C-alpha positions as CSV (number, residue, x, y, z in Angstrom):
1,M,293.8,216.5,166.9
2,K,295.4,213.1,166.3
3,S,293.3,210.0,166.1
4,P,293.6,207.3,168.8
5,D,295.3,205.1,166.2
6,D,298.0,207.7,165.7
7,L,298.7,207.8,169.5
8,F,298.7,204.0,169.8
9,Q,301.1,203.6,166.8
10,L,303.4,206.3,168.2
11,I,303.6,204.6,171.6
12,K,304.1,201.2,170.1
13,S,306.9,202.5,167.9
14,M,308.9,203.7,171.0
15,T,311.9,201.8,172.2
16,K,312.4,200.9,175.9
17,S,314.9,203.7,176.4
18,E,312.6,206.2,174.7
19,K,309.7,205.2,177.0
20,R,311.9,205.4,180.1
21,Y,313.0,208.9,179.1
22,F,309.4,210.0,178.4
23,K,308.2,209.0,181.8
24,L,311.0,211.1,183.5
25,F,310.2,213.9,181.1
26,A,306.4,213.8,181.8
27,Q,307.0,214.0,185.5
28,Q,309.2,217.0,185.1
29,Q,306.6,218.8,182.9
30,N,303.7,218.3,185.2
31,P,304.6,216.9,188.6
32,E,301.4,218.0,190.3
33,G,299.0,218.2,187.3
34,E,295.3,217.5,187.5
35,F,295.6,214.5,185.2
36,N,298.3,211.9,185.3
37,Y,299.3,211.4,181.7
38,L,301.6,208.5,182.6
39,K,298.5,206.5,183.5
40,L,297.1,207.1,180.0
41,F,300.4,206.3,178.5
42,N,300.8,203.0,180.4
43,A,297.2,202.0,179.7
44,I,297.7,202.4,176.0
45,D,301.1,200.8,176.0
46,E,299.6,197.7,177.7
47,Q,297.2,197.1,174.9
48,D,298.1,194.8,172.0
49,T,295.5,196.3,169.8
50,Y,293.8,199.6,170.4
51,D,290.4,199.4,172.2
52,K,288.8,202.7,173.2
53,D,286.2,201.1,175.5
54,V,288.8,199.1,177.5
55,L,290.9,202.1,177.7
56,A,288.1,204.3,179.1
57,A,287.1,201.6,181.6
58,S,290.7,201.4,182.9
59,L,290.9,205.2,183.4
60,H,287.4,205.9,184.7
61,E,288.8,206.8,188.2
62,V,291.3,209.5,186.9
63,T,289.5,211.2,184.0
64,N,286.1,212.1,182.7
65,I,285.4,210.2,179.5
66,K,284.4,213.5,177.9
67,H,288.0,214.8,178.3
68,L,289.6,211.6,177.0
69,A,290.0,212.9,173.4
70,S,291.8,216.1,174.4
71,D,293.9,214.2,176.9
72,K,295.1,211.9,174.1
73,N,295.9,214.9,171.9
74,Y,297.9,216.5,174.7
75,L,299.8,213.2,175.4
76,Y,300.6,212.8,171.7
77,H,302.3,216.2,171.6
78,L,304.0,215.6,174.9
79,I,305.6,212.4,173.5
80,I,306.7,214.3,170.4
81,K,308.3,216.9,172.6
82,S,310.1,214.3,174.7
83,L,311.4,212.5,171.6
84,K,312.7,215.8,170.2
85,N,314.6,216.4,173.4
86,Y,315.8,212.8,173.6
87,Y,317.5,213.0,170.2
88,L,318.6,216.6,170.5
89,S,322.2,215.7,171.3
90,S,322.5,213.2,168.4
91,S,321.3,215.7,165.8
92,K,323.9,218.3,164.8
93,E,321.2,220.2,162.9
94,A,319.1,220.5,166.1
95,E,322.2,221.5,168.1
96,V,323.1,224.2,165.6
97,D,319.5,225.5,165.4
98,D,319.5,225.7,169.2
99,L,322.7,227.8,169.1
100,I,321.3,230.1,166.5
101,N,318.2,230.7,168.6
102,C,320.4,231.5,171.6
103,A,322.5,233.9,169.5
104,R,319.3,235.6,168.3
105,V,318.0,236.1,171.8
106,L,321.3,237.6,172.9
107,Y,321.3,239.9,169.9
108,K,317.8,241.2,170.8
109,K,319.0,241.8,174.3
110,G,321.8,244.0,172.9
111,L,324.6,241.5,174.0
112,Y,326.3,241.6,170.6
113,E,329.7,240.2,171.5
114,Q,328.1,237.2,173.3
115,S,325.7,236.7,170.4
116,N,328.7,236.7,168.0
117,K,330.6,234.1,170.0
118,I,327.8,231.7,169.9
119,L,327.1,232.4,166.3
120,S,330.8,231.6,165.4
121,K,330.5,228.3,167.2
122,S,327.3,227.5,165.3
123,L,329.0,228.4,162.0
124,A,331.9,226.1,162.7
125,L,329.5,223.2,163.3
126,S,327.5,224.1,160.2
127,E,330.5,224.1,157.9
128,K,331.8,220.8,159.4
129,Y,328.5,219.0,158.9
130,E,327.5,220.7,155.7
131,L,324.4,222.3,157.1
132,Y,323.9,224.9,154.4
133,S,320.4,226.0,155.4
134,S,321.8,226.8,158.8
135,I,324.6,228.8,157.3
136,L,322.1,231.0,155.5
137,K,320.4,231.7,158.8
138,I,323.7,232.5,160.4
139,A,324.7,234.8,157.6
140,K,321.5,236.8,158.0
141,L,322.1,237.3,161.7
142,Q,325.8,238.1,161.1
143,I,324.7,241.0,158.9
144,D,322.5,242.3,161.7
145,L,325.4,242.0,164.1
146,V,327.9,243.7,161.8
147,V,325.7,246.8,161.8
148,H,326.0,247.1,165.5
149,M,329.6,245.9,166.0
150,S,331.4,247.8,163.3
151,S,333.3,250.9,164.4
152,T,334.4,252.0,160.9
153,S,333.0,251.8,157.3
154,E,335.8,249.5,156.4
155,E,334.7,247.0,159.1
156,L,331.1,247.4,158.0
157,Q,331.9,246.7,154.3
158,S,334.3,243.8,155.2
159,G,331.7,242.2,157.5
160,F,328.9,242.5,154.9
161,A,331.1,241.1,152.2
162,K,332.1,238.0,154.2
163,A,328.5,237.3,155.3
164,K,327.2,237.7,151.7
165,A,330.0,235.5,150.2
166,R,329.2,232.8,152.9
167,A,325.5,232.9,152.1
168,K,326.1,232.8,148.3
169,D,328.4,229.8,148.7
170,A,325.9,228.0,150.9
171,L,323.0,228.7,148.5
172,S,325.1,227.4,145.6
173,K,325.9,224.1,147.4
174,L,322.3,223.8,148.6
175,N,321.0,224.2,145.0
176,N,323.6,221.7,143.9
177,L,322.5,219.2,146.5
178,N,318.9,219.7,145.5
179,E,319.8,218.8,141.9
180,Y,321.2,215.5,143.1
181,H,318.2,214.8,145.4
182,E,315.9,215.3,142.5
183,L,317.8,212.9,140.3
184,Y,318.0,210.4,143.2
185,T,314.2,210.5,143.9
186,S,313.5,210.2,140.1
187,F,315.8,207.2,139.9
188,L,314.4,205.6,143.0
189,E,310.8,206.0,141.7
190,L,311.9,204.4,138.4
191,I,313.4,201.2,139.9
192,R,310.7,200.8,142.5
193,V,308.1,200.7,139.7
194,E,309.9,199.0,136.8
195,G,312.3,196.9,138.7
196,E,316.1,196.6,139.1
197,V,316.9,195.2,135.6
198,L,316.8,197.7,132.8
199,E,318.3,197.7,129.3
200,K,321.4,200.0,128.9
201,D,321.0,202.7,126.3
202,S,317.4,201.6,125.9
203,D,314.5,203.9,124.7
204,N,313.7,204.8,128.3
205,P,313.4,208.6,128.5
206,A,313.0,208.6,132.3
207,L,316.2,206.6,132.8
208,N,318.2,208.5,130.2
209,S,317.3,211.9,131.6
210,I,318.9,210.8,134.9
211,V,322.0,208.9,133.8
212,F,323.0,211.3,131.0
213,S,322.7,214.3,133.2
214,S,326.0,216.2,133.6
215,Y,325.6,215.8,137.4
216,I,325.8,212.1,137.0
217,K,328.4,212.0,134.3
218,D,330.9,214.4,136.0
219,E,332.0,213.7,139.6
220,E,333.4,217.3,139.9
221,K,329.8,218.6,139.7
222,A,329.2,217.2,143.2
223,L,330.1,220.1,145.5
224,S,329.5,218.4,148.9
225,A,330.0,215.1,150.6
226,E,326.3,214.4,150.5
227,A,326.1,215.2,146.8
228,K,329.1,213.0,146.1
229,R,327.4,210.1,148.0
230,L,324.3,210.5,145.8
231,F,326.6,210.6,142.7
232,Y,328.2,207.2,143.8
233,F,324.8,205.7,144.7
234,I,323.1,206.5,141.4
235,N,326.1,205.5,139.3
236,G,326.5,202.3,141.2
237,A,322.8,201.4,141.0
238,Y,322.6,202.3,137.3
239,H,325.5,200.1,136.3
240,H,324.1,197.3,138.5
241,I,320.7,197.3,136.9
242,T,322.1,197.5,133.4
243,G,324.4,194.5,134.0
244,D,327.8,196.2,134.3
245,L,328.6,194.7,137.7
246,P,332.4,195.4,137.9
247,T,331.7,199.2,137.4
248,A,328.8,199.0,139.8
249,Y,331.0,197.5,142.4
250,Q,333.6,200.2,142.1
251,Y,331.1,203.0,142.6
252,E,329.4,201.2,145.5
253,L,332.7,200.6,147.2
254,K,333.6,204.3,146.8
255,G,330.2,205.2,148.3
256,M,330.8,203.0,151.3
257,E,334.4,204.2,151.9
258,Q,333.2,207.8,151.7
259,I,330.6,207.2,154.4
260,E,333.1,205.3,156.6
261,T,335.8,208.0,156.3
262,R,333.3,210.8,157.0
263,F,331.3,209.0,159.6
264,D,331.2,212.2,161.7
265,L,329.1,213.6,158.8
266,F,327.0,210.6,158.0
267,Q,326.6,208.8,161.3
268,Q,323.3,210.5,162.0
269,D,321.7,208.3,159.4
270,Y,322.5,204.6,159.9
271,A,319.8,203.8,157.4
272,M,322.0,205.4,154.7
273,Y,324.9,203.3,155.7
274,S,322.9,200.0,155.7
275,A,321.6,201.0,152.2
276,Q,325.1,201.3,150.9
277,L,326.2,198.0,152.4
278,A,323.1,196.4,150.9
279,N,324.0,197.6,147.4
280,L,327.5,196.1,147.8
281,C,326.0,192.8,149.0
282,E,323.7,192.8,146.0
283,T,326.4,193.3,143.5
284,C,328.6,190.6,145.1
285,L,325.6,188.2,145.1
286,W,325.0,188.8,141.4
287,R,328.7,188.2,140.7
288,K,328.6,185.0,142.8
289,E,331.4,186.3,145.0
290,Y,330.1,184.6,148.1
291,P,332.9,185.1,150.6
292,L,332.9,188.9,149.9
293,F,329.1,188.9,150.0
294,T,329.2,187.2,153.5
295,T,331.6,189.8,154.8
296,Y,329.4,192.7,153.7
297,L,326.3,191.0,154.9
298,Q,327.7,190.6,158.4
299,K,328.6,194.3,158.4
300,L,325.0,195.1,157.3
301,K,323.6,192.9,160.2
302,D,325.9,194.8,162.7
303,V,324.8,198.3,161.7
304,P,323.6,200.0,164.8
305,A,320.1,201.5,164.9
306,R,318.5,204.2,167.1
307,Y,315.1,204.4,165.5
308,P,312.5,201.7,164.6
309,M,312.9,202.9,161.0
310,E,316.6,202.1,161.0
311,E,316.0,198.8,162.7
312,S,313.4,197.9,160.1
313,R,315.7,198.7,157.2
314,V,318.5,196.6,158.6
315,F,316.0,193.8,159.1
316,Y,314.5,193.7,155.6
317,R,317.7,194.4,153.8
318,Y,319.6,191.7,155.7
319,Y,316.9,189.0,155.4
320,D,316.1,189.9,151.7
321,L,319.7,189.4,150.8
322,L,320.2,186.3,153.0
323,V,317.1,184.6,151.5
324,R,318.2,185.4,148.0
325,S,321.8,184.1,148.6
326,L,320.4,180.8,149.9
327,V,318.0,180.5,147.0
328,Q,320.8,181.2,144.5
329,R,322.8,178.3,146.0
330,G,319.9,175.9,146.2
331,E,319.7,175.9,150.0
332,Y,315.9,176.0,150.1
333,K,315.4,174.2,153.4
334,Q,317.5,176.9,155.2
335,V,315.2,179.6,153.7
336,I,312.0,177.7,154.9
337,D,313.6,177.6,158.4
338,L,313.7,181.4,158.4
339,V,310.0,181.9,157.6
340,G,309.1,182.2,161.3
341,I,311.7,184.9,161.9
342,I,310.7,186.8,158.8
343,D,306.9,186.7,159.7
344,N,307.7,188.1,163.1
345,G,309.7,190.9,161.5
346,F,306.9,191.7,159.1
347,R,304.5,192.1,162.2
348,Q,307.1,194.0,164.2
349,Y,307.9,196.5,161.4
350,E,304.5,196.5,159.8
351,Y,304.5,200.3,159.2
352,N,308.2,200.6,158.2
353,I,308.7,198.0,155.4
354,H,308.3,199.4,151.9
355,K,306.0,197.5,149.6
356,S,308.8,196.9,147.1
357,R,310.9,195.1,149.8
358,E,307.9,193.1,151.0
359,I,307.3,192.0,147.4
360,S,310.9,190.9,147.0
361,I,311.0,188.8,150.2
362,K,307.7,187.1,149.6
363,Y,308.7,186.3,146.0
364,Y,311.9,184.6,147.1
365,L,310.0,182.7,149.8
366,A,307.8,181.4,147.1
367,Y,310.9,180.5,145.0
368,A,312.4,178.6,148.0
369,C,309.2,176.6,148.6
370,F,309.2,175.7,144.9
371,G,312.8,174.7,145.0
372,G,312.2,172.7,148.2
373,G,309.4,170.8,146.6
374,D,306.5,172.3,148.6
375,L,304.4,173.5,145.6
376,K,301.3,174.3,147.7
377,K,303.2,176.7,150.0
378,A,305.0,178.2,147.0
379,M,301.6,179.0,145.5
380,N,300.3,180.5,148.7
381,W,303.2,183.0,148.7
382,I,302.6,183.7,145.0
383,N,298.9,184.4,145.7
384,K,299.8,186.8,148.5
385,L,301.8,188.8,145.9
386,L,299.2,188.7,143.2
387,I,296.2,189.5,145.4
388,D,297.9,192.7,146.4
389,K,297.1,195.2,143.7
390,T,300.2,197.3,143.4
391,D,302.2,198.7,140.5
392,F,305.5,198.4,142.4
393,R,308.2,196.0,141.1
394,S,306.6,194.8,137.9
395,D,309.7,192.7,137.4
396,F,308.8,190.5,140.4
397,I,305.1,190.4,139.5
398,S,306.0,189.2,136.0
399,F,308.2,186.4,137.4
400,A,305.6,185.5,140.0
401,R,303.2,184.9,137.2
402,I,305.8,182.8,135.3
403,L,306.4,180.8,138.5
404,S,302.7,180.2,139.0
405,C,302.5,178.7,135.5
406,I,305.4,176.4,136.3
407,I,303.9,175.4,139.7
408,Y,300.5,174.3,138.2
409,F,302.3,172.6,135.3
410,E,304.4,170.6,137.8
411,Q,301.3,169.6,139.7
412,G,299.8,168.2,136.4
413,D,296.6,170.4,136.8
414,Y,295.8,171.1,133.2
415,L,292.7,173.3,133.7
416,S,294.4,175.5,136.3
417,T,297.6,175.7,134.2
418,E,295.6,176.9,131.2
419,S,293.8,179.5,133.2
420,V,296.9,180.8,134.9
421,F,298.8,180.9,131.5
422,R,296.0,183.0,130.0
423,A,296.2,185.5,132.9
424,T,299.9,185.6,132.6
425,H,299.8,186.2,128.9
426,Y,297.2,189.0,129.4
427,F,299.4,190.7,132.0
428,S,302.4,190.4,129.7
429,K,300.6,192.1,126.8
430,K,299.9,195.1,129.1
431,N,303.5,195.2,130.3
432,K,305.3,197.8,128.1
433,R,308.7,196.8,129.5
434,K,308.5,193.0,129.2
435,S,311.7,191.3,128.6
436,K,312.7,188.9,125.8
437,T,313.0,186.2,128.4
438,E,309.4,186.6,129.4
439,S,308.2,186.6,125.7
440,L,310.3,183.5,124.9
441,F,308.9,181.7,128.0
442,L,305.3,182.4,127.0
443,N,305.9,181.2,123.4
444,F,307.5,178.0,124.8
445,F,304.9,177.4,127.5
446,R,302.0,177.7,125.1
447,K,303.3,174.7,123.3
448,V,304.5,172.5,126.2
449,Y,301.6,172.7,128.7
450,K,299.2,171.2,126.1
451,L,301.3,168.1,125.7
452,D,300.5,165.4,128.3
453,D,303.2,162.9,126.9
454,P,306.7,163.4,128.5
455,V,308.2,162.0,125.3
456,K,306.6,164.7,123.2
457,R,307.5,167.4,125.7
458,R,311.2,166.6,125.6
459,P,312.1,168.0,122.2
460,V,310.2,171.2,123.1
461,F,312.3,171.6,126.2
462,I,315.5,170.9,124.2
463,Q,314.6,173.6,121.7
464,Y,313.7,176.0,124.4
465,K,317.0,175.4,126.1
466,K,318.9,176.2,122.9
467,E,316.9,179.5,122.4
468,M,317.5,180.5,126.1
469,E,321.3,179.8,125.8
470,L,321.4,182.2,122.8
471,L,319.3,184.8,124.6
472,I,321.4,185.0,127.7
473,E,324.4,186.1,125.7
474,N,322.8,189.4,126.4
475,P,324.0,190.4,130.0
476,V,320.6,191.9,130.9
477,E,318.7,188.9,129.8
478,K,321.2,186.7,131.7
479,S,320.7,188.7,134.8
480,L,317.0,187.8,134.7
481,L,317.9,184.3,135.7
482,E,318.4,185.7,139.2
483,Y,314.7,186.1,139.5
484,F,314.1,182.5,138.5
485,D,316.7,180.1,137.1
486,L,314.8,179.0,134.0
487,L,317.8,177.2,132.6
488,S,318.1,174.9,135.6
489,W,314.4,174.2,135.5
490,I,314.6,173.3,131.8
491,E,317.6,171.0,132.5
492,S,315.7,169.3,135.3
493,K,312.9,168.4,132.9
494,I,315.4,167.1,130.3
495,S,317.6,165.2,132.6
496,G,315.0,163.9,135.1
497,K,317.0,165.3,138.1
498,S,315.3,167.6,140.6
499,F,315.5,171.3,140.2
500,A,317.3,171.6,143.5
501,E,320.0,169.1,142.4
502,I,320.7,171.0,139.2
503,V,321.0,174.3,141.1
504,R,323.4,172.9,143.7
505,D,325.5,171.2,141.1
506,K,325.9,174.5,139.3
507,V,327.1,176.2,142.4
508,K,329.6,173.4,143.1
């Protein structure tokens, strides 16, 4: 039995068209039933937060409170059934499974020719849409049909051979696709935890086991369109996080073009398409190719969505990239103007936004507040990040701590600066993957925050700038300036200009 919260969340996740379809569906299922499940559905849908007592009071005339739990359970499964029917036509896998079931029923009734016709249709769809699991089911039923439909031993042998060859090929491609999915999930886990900037050819066994796999080195190993998409995705993301942006762009472009040319195959998953566009936007942003970035960002915004999950992914990918692009160009006020929209989106898609994306957006909102001169709000966003004990995106958490040191330093709060620095230093010592940029900052900051005379601070800043300029000759270390532009901050302390002025001058 589902909990009331599950039912409430399910109803609240439904779109207007899904709700409209359910109401028609429920009436057809039980037009003269003892209990009107639509009244229960509407009563829950009207609530902003779930309240069992209010719900029971509103339904006291149509149901016994003792039956309410079982009525909710029945309603939950009725909604699931209606959603399955609602999306049946848009799911090729569901359509094929329905055909296979029809063919199986006709086979059991002894109508072998009719069963075979439907099975042939399901096979054509399965091959077109690369539904290898369905092809295995079809091959099994075809073997049963061959036994009854063959009039000679030659027909029997030929039928068996074709069905077995088809099953063997499908199983090979299914196993091949599974290899790519395992590499993809391992890669995704790695970057969700450690972040999206990693040293190329570093001593990282988890990364090396993925990118040096023959499946990722050799495109010919990908035996299906989906396997090839994962090949492009992993290669594109790997070259991006290791600083080889031109190569990353080429792989990401191939991935997008493959989806667009085979949209009949991939259109069932718009979240996949938005992910590919987001990767292209990301690479263009890091390469400072703003016109191209804007083109892909608009395409991302226009990606259609049928499910709340797809809507949520377009939302957070679009606004994450938009905020970062504005931060990169020093347009901090425009970011702050978006806070209301982003907050509403967080509430609307509360259950669909992954923690790693939430961390990214909140970090860049803190960055924008800092750049816009509102240090208090910047610290509020930083605290929201640091109070949430998560091991996702250690890269953002590291820079959130660096930014907190800088904020308290800018406020002239010596005691708080010292306390935050010690916490940051302690966190850094535990971080096995800390960057040279992080270590250099901590060594510099230990010296500068103790000096209360701007004249004495200046040579420390100048020395730090020289060391940073040498360090960012390494492409990976340079890419870390995307998290926070330390060079612009140093320049602002040396020149006396505001941080925002320095950033905007660089862009010009």
